[in-house]
N, C-alpha and C positions, 0 to 999 in steps of 0.2 A: 380487866386485866391487872394483874400484878407485876408491874413494869420491874419492881425492884427485885423480885425474885428471878426474874429472866435477865436483868442486868447482872445480877451475881453469878448466873451460870456462865455468861459470857465472858465477865471479868476472871473468873477463877481459871479459866482455860488459858486466857493471857498470862496471868500470874504465874502458871505452871511451866509456861514456856511451851505448851503444846501448839499453839499458833502465835504468830508474831502479831496479828490482828485479825478481826473479824468484823464484818456488817451483818447484821440479821434484822429480819423484818417479817412481821405476820400481818394480814390483813383478812377483811371479809368483802362482800360485794359492796357495802356501803363505804369502806375507807379503812384507814390504817389502824390497826390494833397495839401494835407495838413496833418500835425501831430503835436500834443501838448499834454503836460503833465502838469497839474498843482496842487498844493497843496502838501498834505502829504499823505504817503502811508497808515498811520493810524494817526486818530484825537490824537493830543497831542505828536506825536512821531516827531524826529528829520529827519526822513528818508523821502527825497523829492521824490514825485511822479515823474518817468521817463518814458520815451517810452517804455523802456525794462521790464517794471514792470510786474509781473505775478499774473493774476487773475484766479479764479476758475470760469469757464464760464457755468457750469450747462448745461442747455437746448441748449446752443449754440453747443453742442455735436451732437444733433440730426442731422443737417444738414451733418455733417462729417460722422455719421453712415448711410444716406441716400445714400452718395455718393459711400460708400462700398458696399451697398446692390446693386446699380446701376450698379457698375462694375461687380459684381457676375451675375446680369442679363445679360449684354452683353455677359459675358462668357457661358451662359446656365446652371449657376449653381443654379440660382434662378429664379423663375417667379412671375411676379406681382399677377397672379390670380388663381395659384395653391393653394388648401387648405394648410395653414401652417403645418397642422398636419402630412403633408409627412416627414417634416424634424424634427417636434417637436410634439412628440405623445402626450405630455402634452397637447396640444390644440385639441386633437380629440373630445372632449365631452364638450364645454365650458357650463356654466350656467349662466342665468341672474338672478341678484339679483332684486327682484321686492318690496321689502321692508322688514317689520319685522311683526310677529304677535303679539296678546295681550303680550304673555309672553316674548317678546323682541327677538325670535328667528328668524334668516333670513329665508325669503321665497325667494326659488329658484325654476328655471325652467329650462328645457333645452333650449339652443339658438336655434333660428330659423336661420338657414345658417351655413356657415363656415367662420372661421378667413382666410384672405388671407394677404399676403405682402402688397397688395395696401391698404387695410384696415389699418394694422399696422403703415404703412408709413403717412397714412392722418388722423389719430385720428379718424376713423369711425369703429373700430373693436369692440368697446364697453368697452374696458379696459380704467380706467380712474385713474385719481389721487385723493388721498383721500383729498389733499389739496384743490380742490375745488368741492367736492362731498361729502355731509354730510352722504348719506347712506353707500359710501365706508368707510368712516372714523368710522362709527359706527359697520360695519361689521368687519374691522381691530382689532378694540377694544374689541369686543365681542369675537372674535376667538384667540386673543393674537397673530396675526400674524405679521411679519415684514410688513414694510408699501409698499413693493413691491412685498411680496409675493414670491413663488416658481416659478422657470421657468424650473424645470424638474420633481417635482412630481405632478401629477394631483390632489392630495389632498391639495396641497397647492396654486394651481392656483386661482387668485383672479377672482371672479365672474365679468360678465360683467354688465355694466348698462344699456345697450339696445342691441337688436338685431345687428350683424354685418351689415354695409353699411346702416342703417337707419337714423344715427344722426352722429353729429360731436359733440366730447367733449374730451378735451385736457387730455392725460394720458399715462400709460406706454407702449402703442403699441410699440414705438420705442427701448424700451428696449428688447421687444420681437422679433424685428427685429433684433436688434443687434445678439440675440441667434441663429437667423436663418443664420446669416452671418456667426457666428462660425460653425454652422453645415455643411454650404455649403464649406467654404473654409478649414475646418478641423485645424483650428488656433484659438488662443484666439482673441478677438477684438483688444486688446492693441498690439499684435504682427501684426495682420493685418493691424491696422492703420499706425503702423511705417514703415512697410515694403512698403505699397501700397498708402500712402497719405502723411504722414509727410516727410519721406526719399525724395520722389519724388520733394516735393513742398520746401524744404529745412526749414520745420517747426521745427526748433531745440529746441525751448521751449515750445513745447506743447506735453502733456503725460497724463497719469493718475496718475503717481507717480513723486515726487518731488526729484531732486538731492540736494545735499546740496548747490551747486552753485545757483541753481534756486530758492530754498527754501530762499535765503538770499533777493531775489528780490520781495518776496511774498507781495501782498497787504494785508491790515489788514481787518477783517470784522467789521460790524457797524450796530447796531439796531437803527431804527428811533423810537425816543421817543414821548410820547403824546403832548409834547410841541415844536415838530418839530426838537430837537436837536439830535444829534448822539453818541451814547454811543458806544465806542470800546469794542470789547470783543475777547478772546481768540479763535483762528480757526486755522485749518491746514487742507486741504484736506486729507481724509484717505489714508493711504500708505498701499501698499502690500494686495490690496483687493484679495477676495477669487474669485471673478468674476468681469466682466466689463459690466458696463452699458451702452447700446447704446443710452439711453436717456438723461444721464447726467454723471459727473465725471471728465471730462478732465479740466485740466489747460492750460493756453495760454496766448498769448501778442497780443496787437492790430496787431503789425507787422506780426506776425505768421497767426492769423487770415484772415488778408487781403491779404495774399497770396493765402489762400484757396478761398477767394471770387473772387479774380483777375482771379484765373483759372476758374471759372464758367463764369466770365464776357468774357473770351477769349474762351469760347466754350467747354471747358474740358482740355486745356493744357496752360503750362506756363513754359517759359523759357527752351522750348525743351522737358519737360516732359508732355506726356499725359495721363490723368488719365480716361476721358471718352470721347465717341464720342460726336461730336456737336448735332447731333439729340438726344442724350440721356439727354443733359443738357437742350435741348428746351423742351423737354416732361417732365423733372422735374419742369418746371416753368409754366406748364398748369394745369388749375382746373381739379382735380382729384376727387371731392365730387359730381359731377352733381349739382342737384338743391339744395342740402343741403347747409345750410349757417353755417359759424363759427359764434357761438353766445357767449354770455358773460359768464364769468366763476365767479362764486359765491364762495367767500372765505368761506371754512370750519375751515380752521386754520389760524385765522387773524395774528398770529404771523410770520407765513410764507408768506402770500399774501395778498394783498388788493383784492377787486374785480376786474377783469381784463376785459376791453373792449376798445381796441386800434382803434382808428377812428370809434366812434359809429355810425356816419352819413353816413358810407360807406358800402354797402354790401361786404363780404369777404368771399374769397374761401381758399382752401388748395390744395397746389402741392404736390410732393413727398418731403415732410418734410419742407415746407414753407408756411407761412402765405402770402396770395396774396390780396393786395387791389385793387378792380375793377374800381375804379374811381381815377383821379388825386387828390392828395393832394395840394391845392394851394400852391404854393410857395415852393414846396418841391418834394418829390418822385411822379412819374408817375402811372398810371394805370398799372396793370401788375409787379408792383414791389413785390419782395421776401423780407421776412424779419422773424426775430424771435428774441429770447432773453434768457437770462440766469435768475435763480432765484434771485441771487444777484445783480439785475439789471444791467446787461450787456445786450447791444442791438446791432443788425446789420441791414442794409438793402443793397439791390443789386437790381439796378434800370436798366432793359435791354434797357428801352427805351432812356434814357440819357447815359448810359454807366456808372455811377456813383455808387460806393459803399462805405459805411460809417460803422464805428464801434465806439461804446462810452462804455466805461467800467467803473465801479464802484463796489463797495462791500457793498451793503446796503440791509438789509430786514426792512420790508416785501417787496415782489416783486410789480412790478406797483407802486413803490413809485412816488407820484405826482411831488415831486421835481425834481427828476431825469427824469421822463417822460418831464416834461417841459423843463429840460435842453437838452434832446434828441431833442425836437421840435425845440428849438432855435438854436442847432448846425446845424441841417439839413437844416434849412432855411438860415442860413448864408453860407453853403456850397453852395446850389443852387444858392443864390444871386451872389457869387463868379464867378460863371461859367456862368450866364446868358448872 
């Protein structure tokens, strides 16, 4: 592995002002191939970015929730295709939002079909994010509801954007999957993760709430300005939440998250701790949306996200919480690689064909930032060039 070449890629991005700071890591099943940290934790600060800097990883939480759900599937406490309403009665009668009438009132109808755990883990349930769905955004604003809605009261359950199983659209389904995991396990998602994922893997810097010691290593938040510059702003992940979201909310470090990815690379076990059976890990990496394709996400809240379509020339599928590219990316990840990201431009990939996993962490809004995506691509190519 040519660490100097990878260092140069990351350092150049900082020097150009594309990011204030970045932490990146690559590994295989046996251990670390590369790790680097460059720049500052926050633009204009004296705090140097270090390998143990803590980031809010947002939707990189989803893969951990999927792992928890599949542990419970192995135990017979959850089932991928049983109606979710068996454990979450609030999902017994979902409705589909078809639009709005002339007076601006929502037009709703009963959903055709039932919502299952497989739907929730693959974003085919019909639950969407208003960040990328204008109708959902208009609905939440019209009703004065919190953006994620209620997970217990049927009257507060967000409507679906389509009938379950008929389309793919990124959304709050994995938040619902987290609630199923809580119902099946009899404990909070926070407690479940700590006992069944973080402790076995030694992920000591990952969680929903910050200790004082970990807060001292927190990366600062930045907003991308129209001229391309970065504006730092006050930010801290919410503490003592009333509930824990399976779709986001965790903080972590590159090293911690890489231990999670290496567990998956090793078929569900790491350093003597087995979290999943090998056949379960293999199943999570398969296409679970059939002929449906992962499509482009159109930003409804541009302050939060740009339009999103990773690898637009490659047909994409979804596994049990992972994006799957169906063709090789020249010079980079192979077909069948698993990936996703977090809202503040944190990214990971896991390539079963080559046995390589990578993590790249920044703290920038809006999501799908062109500069960070370019950096991710250059970092990934440098990693693969180093092992070719």
